[in-house]
N, C-alpha and C positions, 0 to 999 in steps of 0.2 A: 158781709153779704155783697157789698158793691164789687169787691175783687172777684168773687165767684161770678157775679153777673157780667163782668167784663169778659171773662174767659168763655162763659157759656154763650153769651150773645155773639161773640166773635165766631165761635164754631157754628152756631145757628146761621150766621151770616154766610158762611161757606155753603151751607145746604140751600139757603134761599137763592143764592146766586148760581147754584148748580156748578160749582167749580170742578167737581170730580168729572162730570160729563164733559165739561169744556176741556179739561186736561186730556181726556181720552180722545177727543176730536183732534187735538194737536199731535197726538202720538201716531195717528194714522199716516200723515204725510211722511213722518220720520221713518216709520216702518217700511213704507214703500221705497224710500231712498236707500235704506239699509238692504233691501232685497237686490237693488241694483249695484250697490257698492258694499258687499257683505262684511268685510273685515277692516273697515277704515276707521282707525282711532280718531282721525281728523274730523270726519263727519260726526262722530259721537261727541267730540269736544265742541264742535260748532253748535250742535243741537243743544247741548247742556248750557253753554255760556251765552248763546245769542237767542235761544228760543225758550228753553225750559225755565231757567232761573229768572229771567225778566218777567215772564208770565206768572211764575209762582209768587214773586214779590208783589206783582200787581194784584193777584188774587188775595194775598194777605192784607194789603192796604184796603182793598174793597171790602173784605170781611170785617176789618176794623171799623170802617165807616158805617156799614150796615149794622154792626153791633152797637155802635154809639147811638144810632137812630132807635134801635130796639130798646136800649137802656133808657133813653129819654122818654119813649112812649110808655114805659112801664114804671116810671118814677124812680129809677135808680140814679145815683150820682154819676153823671157822665165825666165829671172832672177826675174821677178815680182812674180812668183808663190811662191818661198820660202818666200819672204817678206810678201806676202798676208797671208800665213798660219801662219807665226810667229807673225805678227803684228795685222792684222785685226780681227782675231778670238780670242776668249777668251783664256787666258792662263789656261791650265789644267795640273795638275801634270801628269808626264809620266806614273804613275802606273794606272791611270784611263783608259789608253789605253787598258788594258786587259779586261775591262768590258764594252767597248764602241763598237758601230758599226763602228766607224771611227777611223783611227789612230790618236794619239795625234798630236797637231799642231807642237810640237817639232820634232816628228818622221817624219811628212810630210815635214817639212822644211829641214831636213837632207837628205831625199830622193830626 
């Protein structure tokens, strides 16, 4: 039950923090730039690695924190979250964290 609570509270955390709407607001400036420089792979690369991925990881970390608060308020075992991130999901080297939409499992377990 605690593992399900970790995942559900994390997803509810995204909704509470309105991450989808925030992501849409980031897309508008990029769309405007792409109108000015229509076929630039460099601009797309810059957007992905210096805007989209860092904010995505920030959203995931924020959803983890909100999820932990929700779990604590509803009497679930918050100590299950770091175990879940460390054990249940695949081990990925910490450097892949920088090219991923989610923080690495090791980073999530530490937070």
